[in-house]
TIGUDREN-27771 format. One record per residue (C-alpha): x, y, z; residue in three letters; chain; residue number from 1. Coordinates in Angstrom, 2 decimals. Layout:
BEGIN
       x       y       z rest kette  nr
       X       Y       Z  ALA     A NUM
...
//
This chain:
BEGIN
       x       y       z rest kette  nr
 -148.79    1.04  -66.72  MET     A   1
 -148.85   -1.53  -69.55  PRO     A   2
 -145.60   -2.42  -71.29  GLU     A   3
 -145.19   -0.91  -74.78  PRO     A   4
 -145.47   -3.47  -77.61  PRO     A   5
 -142.23   -5.03  -78.75  SER     A   6
 -140.61   -3.85  -81.98  VAL     A   7
 -140.01   -6.55  -84.61  SER     A   8
 -140.39   -4.72  -87.96  THR     A   9
 -139.30   -1.40  -89.39  ILE     A  10
 -142.90    0.00  -89.55  PRO     A  11
 -143.34   -0.86  -85.85  GLU     A  12
 -140.05    0.87  -85.06  ALA     A  13
 -141.14    3.99  -86.96  LEU     A  14
 -144.44    4.05  -85.08  VAL     A  15
 -142.56    3.63  -81.79  ALA     A  16
 -140.54    6.72  -82.70  LEU     A  17
 -143.72    8.69  -83.46  GLY     A  18
 -143.22    8.61  -87.24  LEU     A  19
 -145.48    7.34  -90.05  PRO     A  20
 -145.14    3.62  -90.74  ALA     A  21
 -143.88    4.15  -94.29  SER     A  22
 -140.51    3.88  -95.98  ALA     A  23
 -137.53    5.04  -93.89  PRO     A  24
 -136.50    8.67  -94.09  GLU     A  25
 -133.32    9.98  -95.69  ARG     A  26
 -131.53    9.87  -92.33  ARG     A  27
 -130.05    6.46  -91.58  PRO     A  28
 -130.30    6.93  -87.80  VAL     A  29
 -133.57    7.91  -86.14  LEU     A  30
 -133.69    8.48  -82.40  ARG     A  31
 -136.64    8.60  -80.04  GLY     A  32
 -137.59    8.14  -76.40  ALA     A  33
 -138.00    4.39  -76.77  ARG     A  34
 -134.87    3.67  -78.76  GLY     A  35
 -132.81    4.21  -81.90  THR     A  36
 -133.57    2.88  -85.37  LEU     A  37
 -130.75    2.20  -87.84  ILE     A  38
 -131.89    1.58  -91.43  THR     A  39
 -129.79    0.11  -94.24  ILE     A  40
 -131.04   -0.61  -97.78  ALA     A  41
 -130.02   -3.36 -100.16  GLU     A  42
 -130.35   -2.17 -103.74  LEU     A  43
 -131.74   -4.24 -106.61  HIS     A  44
 -131.99   -3.69 -110.34  GLU     A  45
 -135.46   -3.07 -111.67  GLY     A  46
 -137.26   -3.06 -108.32  ARG     A  47
 -137.36   -0.99 -105.12  PRO     A  48
 -134.66   -1.50 -102.47  PRO     A  49
 -135.15   -3.92  -99.59  THR     A  50
 -134.94   -2.22  -96.20  TRP     A  51
 -133.33   -3.75  -93.14  TYR     A  52
 -132.89   -2.25  -89.73  GLY     A  53
 -131.39   -2.54  -86.25  LEU     A  54
 -133.49   -1.51  -83.28  TRP     A  55
 -131.34   -0.31  -80.36  VAL     A  56
 -133.31   -0.16  -77.14  GLU     A  57
 -131.06    0.30  -74.13  GLY     A  58
 -128.49   -2.50  -74.20  ALA     A  59
 -130.60   -4.61  -76.55  THR     A  60
 -130.01   -4.66  -80.29  VAL     A  61
 -132.64   -6.43  -82.36  ARG     A  62
 -132.41   -7.08  -86.14  PRO     A  63
 -135.41   -5.97  -88.21  LEU     A  64
 -136.10   -7.63  -91.53  GLY     A  65
 -133.95  -10.73  -91.13  GLY     A  66
 -130.33  -11.43  -90.26  ALA     A  67
 -127.68  -10.79  -92.94  PRO     A  68
 -125.25  -13.45  -94.19  PRO     A  69
 -121.92  -13.57  -92.33  PRO     A  70
 -119.22  -11.35  -93.79  SER     A  71
 -115.48  -11.87  -94.05  LEU     A  72
 -114.79   -8.72  -92.04  LEU     A  73
 -116.79   -9.81  -89.00  SER     A  74
 -115.10  -13.22  -89.08  GLY     A  75
 -111.58  -11.79  -89.37  GLU     A  76
 -112.26   -9.28  -86.57  SER     A  77
 -113.79  -12.00  -84.37  HIS     A  78
 -116.94   -9.96  -83.85  LEU     A  79
 -120.02  -11.40  -82.21  ALA     A  80
 -123.47  -10.38  -81.11  GLY     A  81
 -124.91   -7.03  -82.21  PRO     A  82
 -121.57   -5.80  -83.56  THR     A  83
 -121.27   -8.74  -85.94  ALA     A  84
 -124.89   -8.20  -86.93  LEU     A  85
 -124.21   -4.53  -87.74  LEU     A  86
 -121.01   -5.22  -89.68  VAL     A  87
 -122.62   -8.02  -91.67  ASP     A  88
 -125.56   -5.77  -92.55  ARG     A  89
 -123.23   -2.94  -93.62  LEU     A  90
 -121.17   -5.34  -95.73  GLN     A  91
 -124.35   -6.60  -97.42  ALA     A  92
 -125.36   -3.00  -98.15  GLY     A  93
 -121.89   -2.22  -99.53  PHE     A  94
 -121.96   -5.31 -101.73  ARG     A  95
 -125.40   -4.49 -103.15  ALA     A  96
 -124.35   -0.88 -103.87  ALA     A  97
 -121.15   -2.03 -105.59  VAL     A  98
 -123.12   -4.44 -107.77  GLU     A  99
 -125.54   -1.69 -108.81  ARG     A 100
 -122.68    0.71 -109.56  LEU     A 101
 -120.89   -1.95 -111.59  GLU     A 102
 -124.05   -2.59 -113.60  ALA     A 103
 -124.48    1.13 -114.22  LEU     A 104
 -120.79    1.42 -115.09  GLY     A 105
 -121.13   -1.38 -117.64  SER     A 106
 -124.11    0.37 -119.19  ARG     A 107
 -122.12    3.60 -119.28  LEU     A 108
 -119.23    1.82 -121.01  ASP     A 109
 -121.65    0.61 -123.70  ASP     A 110
 -122.88    4.17 -124.22  ILE     A 111
 -119.33    5.56 -124.40  GLU     A 112
 -118.32    2.88 -126.93  ALA     A 113
 -120.83    4.18 -129.47  ARG     A 114
 -119.62    6.63 -132.12  PRO     A 115
 -122.60    8.82 -131.26  ASP     A 116
 -123.59    9.28 -127.58  PRO     A 117
 -126.96    7.93 -126.57  GLY     A 118
 -130.12   10.01 -126.76  PRO     A 119
 -130.95   12.44 -123.98  ILE     A 120
 -133.69   10.17 -122.62  ALA     A 121
 -131.24    7.27 -122.15  GLU     A 122
 -128.64    9.49 -120.51  LEU     A 123
 -131.28   11.00 -118.23  ALA     A 124
 -132.34    7.50 -117.17  GLN     A 125
 -128.70    6.71 -116.39  GLN     A 126
 -128.43    9.89 -114.31  GLN     A 127
 -131.57    9.06 -112.33  ARG     A 128
 -130.33    5.53 -111.61  ALA     A 129
 -126.97    6.86 -110.43  LEU     A 130
 -128.65    9.48 -108.26  ALA     A 131
 -130.74    6.78 -106.57  ALA     A 132
 -127.61    4.71 -105.80  VAL     A 133
 -125.64    7.74 -104.62  ARG     A 134
 -128.42    8.58 -102.17  LYS     A 135
 -127.94    5.23 -100.45  HIS     A 136
 -124.14    5.54 -100.59  VAL     A 137
 -124.40    8.86  -98.76  VAL     A 138
 -126.70    7.24  -96.19  ARG     A 139
 -124.07    4.59  -95.50  LEU     A 140
 -121.36    7.24  -95.12  ALA     A 141
 -123.52    9.24  -92.69  VAL     A 142
 -124.26    6.09  -90.71  LEU     A 143
 -120.54    5.38  -90.31  LEU     A 144
 -120.03    8.91  -89.04  VAL     A 145
 -122.68    8.30  -86.37  ASP     A 146
 -121.12    4.95  -85.50  LEU     A 147
 -117.84    6.76  -84.86  GLY     A 148
 -119.62    8.73  -82.12  GLY     A 149
 -121.81    7.80  -79.15  PRO     A 150
 -123.88    5.37  -81.23  LEU     A 151
 -120.83    3.12  -81.58  GLY     A 152
 -120.85    2.34  -77.84  THR     A 153
 -123.88    0.13  -78.41  SER     A 154
 -121.67   -2.16  -80.54  PHE     A 155
 -118.67   -3.43  -78.56  PRO     A 156
 -115.48   -4.11  -80.51  GLY     A 157
 -116.57   -2.04  -83.51  LEU     A 158
 -113.56    0.31  -83.33  GLY     A 159
 -110.99   -1.91  -85.12  PRO     A 160
 -113.39   -2.68  -87.99  ALA     A 161
 -114.62    0.91  -88.39  LEU     A 162
 -111.68    2.21  -90.53  PRO     A 163
 -112.16   -0.55  -93.11  GLN     A 164
 -115.88    0.17  -93.24  LEU     A 165
 -115.14    3.86  -93.75  GLN     A 166
 -112.67    3.04  -96.53  ASN     A 167
 -115.29    0.94  -98.30  GLU     A 168
 -117.82    3.76  -97.98  ALA     A 169
 -115.26    6.25  -99.35  ALA     A 170
 -114.57    3.90 -102.27  HIS     A 171
 -118.28    3.75 -103.04  LEU     A 172
 -118.54    7.55 -102.95  GLU     A 173
 -115.54    7.89 -105.30  THR     A 174
 -116.92    5.30 -107.72  LEU     A 175
 -120.40    6.82 -107.78  SER     A 176
 -118.99   10.33 -108.19  ALA     A 177
 -116.82    9.20 -111.12  GLY     A 178
 -119.76    7.53 -112.87  LEU     A 179
 -121.91   10.61 -112.29  ALA     A 180
 -119.21   12.88 -113.76  GLN     A 181
 -118.81   10.62 -116.80  ALA     A 182
 -122.56   10.69 -117.34  THR     A 183
 -122.60   14.48 -117.07  ARG     A 184
 -119.81   14.66 -119.65  ASP     A 185
 -121.85   12.51 -122.04  LEU     A 186
 -124.87   14.73 -121.46  VAL     A 187
 -122.71   17.76 -122.27  GLY     A 188
 -121.43   16.14 -125.46  ILE     A 189
 -124.95   15.16 -126.49  ARG     A 190
 -126.22   18.67 -125.75  THR     A 191
 -123.43   20.16 -127.85  ALA     A 192
 -124.28   17.81 -130.72  MET     A 193
 -127.94   18.75 -130.54  GLU     A 194
 -126.98   22.43 -130.46  SER     A 195
 -124.81   21.98 -133.55  ASN     A 196
 -127.62   20.14 -135.31  ARG     A 197
 -130.04   22.93 -134.46  LEU     A 198
 -127.50   25.50 -135.65  ALA     A 199
 -127.12   23.64 -138.96  GLU     A 200
 -130.88   23.52 -139.34  SER     A 201
 -131.11   27.22 -138.55  ALA     A 202
 -128.44   27.97 -141.16  ASN     A 203
 -130.30   25.85 -143.70  GLU     A 204
 -133.51   27.70 -142.92  LEU     A 205
 -131.61   30.97 -143.30  GLY     A 206
 -130.34   29.93 -146.72  ARG     A 207
 -133.83   28.91 -147.80  VAL     A 208
 -135.22   32.18 -146.45  SER     A 209
 -132.61   34.16 -148.35  ASN     A 210
 -133.45   32.23 -151.51  ARG     A 211
 -137.13   32.96 -151.00  ILE     A 212
 -136.33   36.64 -150.47  ALA     A 213
 -134.21   36.68 -153.65  ALA     A 214
 -137.02   35.07 -155.61  LEU     A 215
 -139.47   37.59 -154.16  ALA     A 216
 -137.20   40.48 -155.18  ASN     A 217
 -136.80   39.03 -158.65  THR     A 218
 -140.54   38.61 -158.91  SER     A 219
 -141.06   42.21 -157.82  ASN     A 220
 -138.60   43.40 -160.47  LEU     A 221
 -140.36   41.30 -163.04  ARG     A 222
 -143.75   42.70 -162.14  MET     A 223
 -142.37   46.23 -162.04  LEU     A 224
 -140.97   45.86 -165.54  GLY     A 225
 -144.24   44.42 -166.78  VAL     A 226
 -146.14   47.28 -165.12  ALA     A 227
 -143.94   49.89 -166.83  TYR     A 228
 -144.37   48.19 -170.18  LEU     A 229
 -148.14   48.08 -169.64  ALA     A 230
 -148.10   51.80 -168.79  LEU     A 231
 -146.22   52.63 -171.99  VAL     A 232
 -148.66   50.56 -174.01  LEU     A 233
 -151.54   52.32 -172.24  GLY     A 234
 -150.17   55.75 -173.09  LEU     A 235
 -149.65   54.80 -176.72  VAL     A 236
 -153.14   53.31 -176.85  SER     A 237
 -154.63   56.48 -175.36  ALA     A 238
 -152.83   58.66 -177.89  VAL     A 239
 -153.97   56.47 -180.77  VAL     A 240
 -157.48   55.96 -179.43  LEU     A 241
 -158.47   59.63 -179.53  ILE     A 242
 -157.91   60.31 -183.28  PRO     A 243
 -159.10   56.82 -184.13  ASN     A 244
 -162.37   57.45 -182.30  THR     A 245
 -162.73   60.84 -184.04  ALA     A 246
 -162.08   59.25 -187.43  ALA     A 247
 -164.73   56.64 -186.72  THR     A 248
 -167.29   59.30 -185.78  ILE     A 249
 -166.49   61.56 -188.73  LEU     A 250
 -166.62   58.63 -191.14  GLY     A 251
 -170.20   57.81 -190.25  MET     A 252
 -173.02   58.84 -192.69  PRO     A 253
 -174.45   61.27 -190.14  SER     A 254
 -171.24   63.32 -190.40  ALA     A 255
 -171.41   63.65 -194.21  ALA     A 256
 -172.18   67.35 -193.89  TRP     A 257
 -168.70   68.06 -192.41  VAL     A 258
 -166.40   69.29 -195.18  PRO     A 259
 -163.38   67.11 -195.99  GLY     A 260
 -160.91   69.85 -195.11  LEU     A 261
 -162.36   70.18 -191.66  TRP     A 262
 -162.21   66.43 -191.20  VAL     A 263
 -158.48   66.48 -191.98  ASP     A 264
 -157.89   69.42 -189.65  VAL     A 265
 -159.82   67.81 -186.80  ILE     A 266
 -157.98   64.52 -187.18  LEU     A 267
 -154.57   66.23 -187.28  VAL     A 268
 -155.40   68.29 -184.18  VAL     A 269
 -156.76   65.27 -182.26  LEU     A 270
 -153.62   63.32 -183.16  ALA     A 271
 -151.09   66.07 -182.45  ALA     A 272
 -152.52   67.47 -179.20  VAL     A 273
 -152.57   64.13 -177.21  PRO     A 274
 -149.11   63.26 -178.52  ILE     A 275
 -147.74   66.68 -177.57  ALA     A 276
 -149.47   66.64 -174.18  PHE     A 277
 -148.54   63.08 -173.18  VAL     A 278
 -145.04   62.85 -174.53  PHE     A 279
 -144.04   66.31 -173.32  SER     A 280
 -144.29   65.19 -169.65  ARG     A 281
 -140.93   64.77 -167.89  ARG     A 282
 -141.93   61.57 -166.12  TRP     A 283
 -142.89   60.08 -169.50  VAL     A 284
 -139.46   61.04 -170.86  HIS     A 285
 -137.72   59.37 -167.88  ARG     A 286
 -139.85   56.26 -168.27  MET     A 287
 -139.19   55.99 -171.99  LEU     A 288
 -135.44   56.44 -171.47  ARG     A 289
 -135.44   53.46 -169.05  GLY     A 290
 -137.59   51.16 -171.10  ILE     A 291
 -134.54   49.09 -172.09  GLY     A 292
 -133.74   48.29 -168.45  SER     A 293
 -137.36   47.45 -167.76  TYR     A 294
 -137.30   44.94 -170.58  GLU     A 295
 -134.05   43.36 -169.35  SER     A 296
 -135.35   43.12 -165.77  ARG     A 297
 -138.51   41.46 -166.97  SER     A 298
 -136.39   39.00 -168.95  ALA     A 299
 -134.26   38.28 -165.81  GLU     A 300
 -137.39   37.66 -163.78  GLY     A 301
 -138.73   35.26 -166.38  LEU     A 302
 -135.39   33.42 -166.43  ALA     A 303
 -135.12   33.15 -162.61  ASP     A 304
 -138.71   32.10 -162.13  LEU     A 305
 -139.26   29.25 -164.55  PRO     A 306
 -142.72   27.94 -164.99  GLU     A 307
 -143.62   24.87 -162.89  VAL     A 308
 -145.04   21.99 -164.94  PRO     A 309
 -148.64   21.21 -164.14  ALA     A 310
 -147.72   17.60 -163.32  ALA     A 311
 -145.43   18.80 -160.50  ASP     A 312
 -148.04   21.04 -158.93  VAL     A 313
 -150.22   18.08 -157.90  ASP     A 314
 -147.39   16.20 -156.13  ARG     A 315
 -147.63   16.16 -152.35  HIS     A 316
 -145.30   14.97 -149.60  GLY     A 317
 -142.10   15.26 -151.68  GLU     A 318
 -140.77   18.44 -150.07  GLY     A 319
 -137.24   18.59 -148.75  GLU     A 320
 -136.93   17.92 -145.02  ARG     A 321
 -134.96   20.87 -143.68  LEU     A 322
 -134.57   19.82 -140.00  ILE     A 323
 -133.06   16.41 -139.42  ARG     A 324
 -134.51   14.56 -136.50  GLN     A 325
 -132.24   13.54 -133.62  ALA     A 326
 -131.73    9.79 -133.28  PRO     A 327
//
């Protein structure tokens, strides 16, 4: 049976474990029949993380992606071989995570120093960056938990250095959690400010709406008063029109045969009957008694609705902006 190909890169290790040769999964330790793959990321600003790994196959531990620089911890603990390789790689991962968290913390300090918190888009970007770092911090913490179990037997002498590694991982988790909480607080403050701004805009719209409603009511009163005045004038015109029409007809040459007495009688009757009929109605009496209020309401409407100069009607784009835009 031919020997399986050797593993020298992370994609080859993933294929050897029966997984797609793509980016490592969320789990830092992947086990298979051929061996165990440990993956550790080094984070960078503005570009994807660089992945490194350790391939554990029996008693052999092979670095994948290059050897890390020596760390102070491995030197002080006098570690060698695969254990020193693991500790150096973990220290490099811790250092990269701390640098990213410090950069994000500095950016957060700049945002907090402003009188007005940053816009939602900037805070959301900060949250996404922190979430990406925290994912790798959690991976490191999970890896240390596995190294405290059977996986740690593949790295002789790791026990004395493990507590310090766990303390560093705990420090990273605390730092990332604090930055995430501070970012959430800023998001809450910004959300409250936006809510207050929207409430102010809604109140302003309510005031404008009430003003429009008041103007509409005033206009209705004005038109009602004008309508009543027009009705009174119409009734008076109707009463006057009937005898006036009769006088016109009887004054024509064709009506010369009508005796003068009868002309007077007809005109008196045509003047008296419409007046008696129209002005004896109760609704006419009520309307005439209220004519003073109709006149005053019409005057109020004219005062509250001043005429707009023709020069102002043609102006465009000078309306008041009711909703202020968020910065």
